[in-house]
N, C-alpha and C positions, 0 to 999 in steps of 0.2 A: 831808635827812640820809638815806643812804643805806644801808641793811641793810647788815651785814657775819655772813657766815656761815663756817664752816670750810671748808679750802679743798676735802679729802676730800669735802664734803656736796655744794656747787656743782657737782665732775666730775662725783658719782654724780646729781645731779640733772639733767646735760647727756644722760645715759641710754649714755656711751662706756664708764664701767665699772662696778662695784657699789661700794660705799662702801669695801670692803675691799681690792679690787683696785686705786681708787683710794689708799689708804695705802702699799700697796707703788711704786707707781707713784712717789708722792713720796720717799717714805724712799732711793729706789734712782737718784733725777735727775733723776729724766725728766719731770718738769714745772717749768717755768718759769711767773712768774707777772711779768708787766709788764716782761719783760726779763732776769729776774734768777732762778736755779734756786732752789726752792725743797726740801728736806730733813724738814720736819716737818710733821705734818699738823696738828697747830696750829700754825695761820696762817691769816688771815683773811681776804678777799679780800671784793670789791664788786661788784655787777652790770657797774660799769664796767672790773673787770679784766679783762686781758687774757693770758685762758692757754692756754697751748703744751701739748701732751705730744709730746713725741720731736718738734716743733718744727711740729705740728699744732695750730690754733686748733679748740678745744672747741666744739660746737654751740651758737647763744645761742635762748634763744625767742623769736623775733622772729615765729613766723605765727599766725595764729587762737588767739583761747584756748578752749579746749575744756575743762569740766566734767563728770564723769562721778557719779553716784548710784552706790554699789553695798551691798545690803542684807547683810553678812557675818553669814555665820552664825558659832554658837558651834566651837571645836576647828580655827579656820584663825587662819594667825599674819599678824599685818601685817610682812611683808618682801618684799623679792625671792626672795633665796634660802636657805633653812633646809639648817642642817647635817647636820639632823637628820634631814631629807626632811619630815619634817609638810609639809601643805597652807599652800598661800598661798597672800594674797586676790590674789595674780598670776596664777594658775593660770583664774583665772575671767576675766581680760580678754583677749577675744579681737579687743579691736583690736591692729594695730601701732605703734600710738603711744608714744611714750617718756613714759609717765604717772607721775604721782608723788602719791604718797597724802595726807592733810592731813588731819593729828588719829588719830593710830594709835587702835586699840582692841584690848586684848590679846587671849590666847589665850582665853580663856573668856568675853567679851564677844560683843555682838552688837550689830545694829543699821546704823544710816545710817552709810559709810566714803565720803568724795569723792575723788574723782582729777583731776588737770588737768597739762596740758604745761607748766607755768607756774608753776618754781621764783619768780619774786619772787611771785607771789597766795601758792604755798600759805603761803611762808614770811609772809606777811600776814597770811592768818587766822589762821596760828597763836600769833603772835606775843602775850604778854600785854597789852600794853599797846592792840593791837587790842580786846582785851576782846568778839568776838562770843561769843555765848550760844549752850551746850550743855545741849539738855533731855537726859533721860536717866528711862526709865521702871526701877524697881530694888523687885526683890521682897527681901527680906531676913526675918532671924530675930532675935527678940531683944525685951527690953524697952528701948523708945526711952527715951532722959533729952531732956525735952522745953526743958528748962533750956537742954543744950547745942546744941540747932536753934538756939534764942534765941542764943548764942554765935556760933554760924556765917554769919548777918545782917552784921554785923563783921567777918569774917575770923580767922582764930584760928592758934595755931602750935603743929603736933604736932609731937611728938621732932624738935625743932627747925627744922621747915622751915615755912613761911609760906604759905596757904594764904588766897589772897583770898574774898572773900565768898560763900556757898556759900545756896541757899536748898530745903528742903526740905518737902516739903504731904505729909504722910502721906492716902495715895487711899482705901483700906478694910483694917478687920482682917478676916484670913480664918478664922483659928481662935483658940481657947484658947491654944494652941501659941504665941501669937504671931508667926506669919507673918503679913506685910503685903505690899503694894505701895505705892511712895512717889515722886512726882514730883522727881527732884533737878534743878536749874539752876546751871552752871559759867558761870563769864565769863573763865577760863582752863582751861588742860589738862595735870596735871602727873599723874608717871609714878602711875596704881592709887590715884588723889585718889578716887573716891568710893570705893572700896573702904577705904582708911582713914579719910576722914571717915566713916563708917557703924561703922567699931569705934572712933571717938572718941564716938559717939554710944549705944555700947553694942549694934549689932549686926553682924550678919554678913551680909554679902553672897551669896544665892543667885541671882539671875538680873540681868544688868542689860543694858540694850537703850538702844544713844543713837537718840532720834526723833529729833532735829533738831540742824544745826549752822547757825548764824547762819541764812540766808534762806531755808534748805535743810532740806526734811522727807521723812521716811521714808515717810510716807503710806501705803500699801495695797502696795509695792512688795517681790515676794516675798523669802523668805532666800534667796539665792546667785544674785539675779537683777542687773543692771546696766542703767542709765538715762541716757541722756546729756540734758543739763540744755539748754533751750532756748534759744538765742543771746539772747532780748530778756531770759531771766531774768540771763544774765552780762552784760548791759549794765547792769540795772541795778545788779545786783553793783558793777559796776565805777564809776555815776557816783556809788554813796557814797564820799565822803573818805576813804580812807583806812580802806574799810568799816566810816562813822562808825556802829555798832550799840554804841558802849560803854556803860558805866555807870560 
């Protein structure tokens, strides 16, 4: 079954317009899907849908798949354009490729962020049912509740939101003031998930670094630097049946 996504996101992935610009084009009646005019952004399409803007078909991702690794610094926002004028992850991308980020990191988080030129690959890697492993190094402050850590291994509901299994390993105690590092492993990526999970077990996150996403690792890539993934690594990724690293 084909994955379906919102029309505005599909247009944004093609590089023709930003998400907000795409929404304005749709509401103005400038977009057709399979020959029919669509005027609501709340409309879902698949990769086989024919999408035209002012009578012109949007580009399709039929070229060679490219993946970049980027070490996102703190204080950088994961978006193409920020109305507040803050520095974005795309300010670091020197390539002219139309790239899409995979699995955003919030403003105060840092570490591995992946980019690709394939919207379909990005959706598959982000989809909860794919279950790609994300690993983080997290510095926290507080008195952690070990019983709740055990609960997390089976998934929990926090403030009405269901979170899948989370694995937390305490690495080291740093002082009597209860500052310590932990390694946190997720198999999905909800908004601010780690910060909410750590609050649930009695701690506040003071630093959050993603060190791996699926088969890709940050390793020694310096902060603010980008690195293209070797074609052989991409072939191995694509050889995994729907990225079959699920849990």
